[in-house]
ZASE-216247 format. One line per 10 residues: number of its first residue (from 1); their letters; for each residue x, y, z of N, C-alpha, C. Coordinates in nm, 2 decimals, padded with zeros to 4 digits. Example, Ala and Ser with C-alpha at 12.3 -4.5 7.8 and 13.67 -1.06 7.14 Angstrom:
<atoms>
1	as	01.32/-00.57/00.78/01.23/-00.45/00.78/01.32/-00.33/00.78 | 01.28/-00.22/00.71/01.37/-00.11/00.71/01.29/00.00/00.79
</atoms>
This chain:
<atoms>
1	xxxxxxxxxx	-00.88/00.37/-02.13/-00.79/00.39/-02.11/-00.78/00.54/-02.01 | -00.91/00.65/-02.01/-00.97/00.73/-01.89/-00.86/00.64/-01.79 | -00.98/00.52/-01.69/-00.94/00.47/-01.63/-00.73/00.50/-01.52 | -00.66/00.43/-01.63/-00.56/00.44/-01.58/-00.53/00.60/-01.54 | -00.48/00.68/-01.63/-00.54/00.83/-01.60/-00.56/00.82/-01.48 | -00.68/00.84/-01.46/-00.73/00.90/-01.34/-00.66/00.85/-01.21 | -00.57/00.69/-01.18/-00.54/00.60/-01.10/-00.43/00.65/-01.07 | -00.36/00.73/-01.21/-00.22/00.75/-01.17/-00.22/00.92/-01.10 | -00.30/00.93/-01.11/-00.37/01.12/-01.06/-00.32/01.10/-00.97 | -00.45/01.02/-00.92/-00.47/01.01/-00.75/-00.31/01.00/-00.73
11	xxxxxxxxxx	-00.29/00.89/-00.79/-00.10/00.82/-00.70/-00.09/00.95/-00.67 | -00.06/01.05/-00.78/00.01/01.16/-00.76/-00.03/01.25/-00.66 | -00.23/01.26/-00.66/-00.21/01.40/-00.58/-00.21/01.27/-00.42 | -00.18/01.17/-00.39/-00.15/01.11/-00.25/-00.03/01.11/-00.24 | 00.04/01.09/-00.33/00.23/01.20/-00.28/00.22/01.28/-00.26 | 00.16/01.39/-00.39/00.15/01.52/-00.26/00.09/01.57/-00.17 | 00.01/01.50/-00.18/00.01/01.57/00.06/00.03/01.51/00.13 | 00.13/01.34/00.07/00.22/01.29/00.19/00.36/01.37/00.21 | 00.46/01.40/00.12/00.53/01.47/00.13/00.51/01.55/00.19 | 00.44/01.71/00.29/00.49/01.76/00.35/00.47/01.67/00.46
21	xxxxxxxxxx	00.42/01.57/00.46/00.47/01.48/00.67/00.57/01.42/00.60 | 00.59/01.38/00.53/00.72/01.28/00.53/00.84/01.42/00.57 | 00.82/01.53/00.51/00.91/01.67/00.57/00.97/01.69/00.70 | 00.78/01.72/00.73/00.81/01.70/00.84/00.84/01.61/00.95 | 00.83/01.50/00.93/00.88/01.41/01.04/01.04/01.36/00.98 | 01.07/01.44/00.88/01.25/01.41/00.92/01.25/01.55/00.91 | 01.17/01.71/00.95/01.25/01.76/01.08/01.24/01.73/01.21 | 01.14/01.68/01.25/01.19/01.69/01.35/01.28/01.60/01.47 | 01.35/01.68/01.57/01.46/01.62/01.59/01.44/01.65/01.77 | 01.54/01.57/01.87/01.54/01.60/01.99/01.62/01.65/02.05
31	xxxxxxxxxx	01.68/01.78/02.12/01.79/01.78/02.17/01.96/01.74/02.11 | 02.03/01.69/02.15/02.20/01.71/02.07/02.17/01.70/01.91 | 02.07/01.55/01.91/02.09/01.48/01.71/02.03/01.62/01.63 | 01.95/01.71/01.70/01.90/01.85/01.62/02.01/01.88/01.55 | 02.15/01.93/01.62/02.27/01.97/01.53/02.37/01.93/01.46 | 02.38/01.77/01.48/02.45/01.66/01.39/02.38/01.64/01.28 | 02.45/01.61/01.21/02.40/01.63/01.08/02.36/01.43/01.10 | 02.36/01.42/01.14/02.41/01.23/01.22/02.24/01.19/01.28 | 02.22/01.30/01.34/02.05/01.32/01.29/01.93/01.36/01.24 | 01.97/01.45/01.10/01.91/01.51/00.98/01.90/01.34/00.92
41	xxxxxxxxxx	01.98/01.30/00.92/02.03/01.27/00.86/01.95/01.07/00.86 | 01.88/01.02/01.02/01.83/00.93/01.09/01.68/01.03/01.07 | 01.65/01.08/01.06/01.53/01.16/01.09/01.46/01.14/00.97 | 01.54/01.16/00.85/01.57/01.16/00.73/01.48/00.96/00.64 | 01.64/00.90/00.72/01.59/00.76/00.68/01.46/00.68/00.72 | 01.43/00.71/00.91/01.28/00.69/00.97/01.16/00.76/00.84 | 01.15/00.82/00.80/01.07/00.93/00.69/01.03/00.82/00.56 | 01.18/00.77/00.50/01.21/00.70/00.41/01.19/00.57/00.43 | 01.16/00.51/00.56/01.11/00.38/00.58/00.99/00.43/00.63 | 00.88/00.52/00.66/00.74/00.52/00.70/00.71/00.50/00.58
51	xxxxxxxxxx	00.74/00.61/00.51/00.74/00.66/00.38/00.67/00.49/00.30 | 00.79/00.46/00.29/00.81/00.32/00.23/00.70/00.18/00.22 | 00.69/00.12/00.40/00.59/00.06/00.42/00.46/00.17/00.40 | 00.49/00.22/00.40/00.26/00.33/00.37/00.26/00.27/00.27 | 00.30/00.27/00.12/00.32/00.26/00.02/00.33/00.11/-00.04 | 00.42/-00.01/00.05/00.41/-00.11/00.04/00.26/-00.17/00.09 | 00.22/-00.13/00.19/00.08/-00.21/00.24/-00.04/-00.13/00.13 | -00.03/00.01/00.17/-00.09/00.10/00.06/-00.14/00.03/-00.10 | -00.04/00.06/-00.20/-00.04/-00.02/-00.32/-00.08/-00.19/-00.32 | -00.04/-00.22/-00.24/-00.13/-00.43/-00.18/-00.27/-00.42/-00.22
61	xxxxxxxxxx	-00.26/-00.29/-00.08/-00.41/-00.33/-00.09/-00.52/-00.22/-00.17 | -00.47/-00.19/-00.24/-00.48/-00.11/-00.38/-00.52/-00.20/-00.49 | -00.43/-00.27/-00.51/-00.46/-00.34/-00.67/-00.57/-00.47/-00.62 | -00.50/-00.56/-00.48/-00.61/-00.63/-00.44/-00.77/-00.60/-00.46 | -00.80/-00.50/-00.43/-00.86/-00.46/-00.46/-00.99/-00.44/-00.53 | -00.91/-00.36/-00.64/-00.93/-00.35/-00.81/-00.90/-00.56/-00.80 | -00.83/-00.59/-00.77/-00.81/-00.74/-00.88/-00.93/-00.78/-00.78 | -01.02/-00.80/-00.69/-01.16/-00.90/-00.61/-01.24/-00.79/-00.69 | -01.28/-00.71/-00.69/-01.39/-00.63/-00.76/-01.41/-00.73/-00.94 | -01.29/-00.76/-00.99/-01.31/-00.75/-01.11/-01.38/-00.92/-01.12
71	xxxxxxxxxx	-01.29/-01.02/-01.01/-01.28/-01.11/-00.98/-01.45/-01.19/-00.93 | -01.46/-01.10/-00.88/-01.59/-01.11/-00.82/-01.71/-01.10/-00.88 | -01.67/-00.92/-00.96/-01.78/-00.93/-01.12/-01.79/-01.08/-01.21 | -01.71/-01.15/-01.20/-01.70/-01.27/-01.35/-01.76/-01.39/-01.22 | -01.72/-01.37/-01.10/-01.76/-01.44/-01.00/-01.94/-01.51/-01.02 | -01.96/-01.40/-01.05/-02.09/-01.37/-00.94/-02.15/-01.44/-01.12 | -02.11/-01.38/-01.24/-02.21/-01.42/-01.36/-02.19/-01.58/-01.39 | -02.02/-01.65/-01.30/-02.02/-01.79/-01.37/-02.11/-01.82/-01.26 | -02.21/-01.83/-01.13/-02.24/-01.81/-01.02/-02.36/-01.82/-01.10 | -02.40/-01.74/-01.16/-02.58/-01.69/-01.22/-02.65/-01.82/-01.35
81	xxxxxxxxxx	-02.47/-01.86/-01.42/-02.59/-01.98/-01.54/-02.52/-02.10/-01.44 | -02.39/-02.17/-01.31/-02.35/-02.25/-01.31/-02.33/-02.24/-01.13 | -02.41/-02.29/-01.04/-02.43/-02.23/-00.94/-02.36/-02.30/-00.85 | -02.33/-02.47/-00.95/-02.19/-02.50/-00.84/-02.09/-02.46/-00.83 | -02.08/-02.39/-00.94/-01.90/-02.34/-00.89/-01.86/-02.23/-00.73 | -01.97/-02.28/-00.68/-01.97/-02.15/-00.57/-01.83/-02.14/-00.45 | -01.73/-02.28/-00.47/-01.61/-02.36/-00.41/-01.55/-02.27/-00.49 | -01.51/-02.26/-00.61/-01.43/-02.20/-00.66/-01.46/-02.04/-00.70 | -01.55/-02.00/-00.71/-01.55/-01.90/-00.75/-01.49/-01.80/-00.57 | -01.54/-01.91/-00.47/-01.49/-01.93/-00.33/-01.34/-01.82/-00.29
91	xxxxxxxxxx	-01.29/-01.95/-00.38/-01.17/-01.96/-00.38/-01.07/-01.87/-00.41 | -01.14/-01.85/-00.57/-01.07/-01.76/-00.63/-01.06/-01.53/-00.61 | -01.20/-01.58/-00.55/-01.22/-01.47/-00.50/-01.08/-01.38/-00.40 | -01.10/-01.57/-00.27/-00.98/-01.53/-00.18/-00.83/-01.48/-00.23 | -00.82/-01.56/-00.33/-00.67/-01.50/-00.37/-00.59/-01.41/-00.40 | -00.63/-01.29/-00.43/-00.57/-01.14/-00.40/-00.56/-01.12/-00.23 | -00.58/-01.20/-00.17/-00.59/-01.14/00.01/-00.48/-01.16/00.01 | -00.41/-01.24/-00.06/-00.22/-01.30/-00.02/-00.12/-01.18/-00.07 | -00.17/-01.11/-00.17/-00.11/-01.01/-00.19/-00.05/-00.92/-00.08 | -00.23/-00.81/00.02/-00.25/-00.80/00.09/-00.18/-00.82/00.21
101	xxxxxxxxxx	-00.19/-00.91/00.28/-00.07/-00.99/00.32/00.08/-00.98/00.36 | 00.14/-01.02/00.19/00.25/-01.03/00.22/00.33/-00.93/00.19 | 00.20/-00.74/00.16/00.25/-00.63/00.17/00.26/-00.58/00.29 | 00.19/-00.62/00.35/00.17/-00.63/00.57/00.32/-00.70/00.64 | 00.28/-00.80/00.58/00.48/-00.84/00.61/00.56/-00.76/00.59 | 00.56/-00.74/00.45/00.68/-00.58/00.39/00.65/-00.54/00.48 | 00.54/-00.45/00.55/00.50/-00.31/00.56/00.60/-00.31/00.69 | 00.58/-00.47/00.75/00.61/-00.51/00.92/00.78/-00.45/00.89 | 00.84/-00.55/00.78/00.95/-00.58/00.79/01.04/-00.42/00.79 | 01.00/-00.37/00.71/01.07/-00.20/00.66/01.04/-00.16/00.82
111	xxxx	00.92/-00.11/00.88/00.93/-00.11/00.98/01.04/-00.13/01.13 | 01.00/-00.28/01.13/01.11/-00.31/01.25/01.33/-00.30/01.23 | 01.31/-00.23/01.07/01.45/-00.27/01.10/01.53/-00.14/01.14 | 01.61/-00.12/01.17/01.75/-00.09/01.29/01.70/00.08/01.25
</atoms>
């Protein structure tokens, strides 16, 4: 139970640290766009894209790390009892990596959006 609260606190701290950077990115405008409403909206939109892409990649990486740590420790325990399970353990440890790859693809799609 304490672990869940620690992770929630860590995510909250990360969001609090990231929020000034998002505001800074939204406030940086050049030329005529700085005086128009469209320029401010575009900056906020781009900051949202960056924040969304960062969350997509960061949270999938965090979840994959947690999953691989649990799968890896259970796999080592299984290998200690039966060394013939090496192929299965390697496969099971590699499966969560697909989540990070999908998170990377989503982040790439978000940043490539117009």
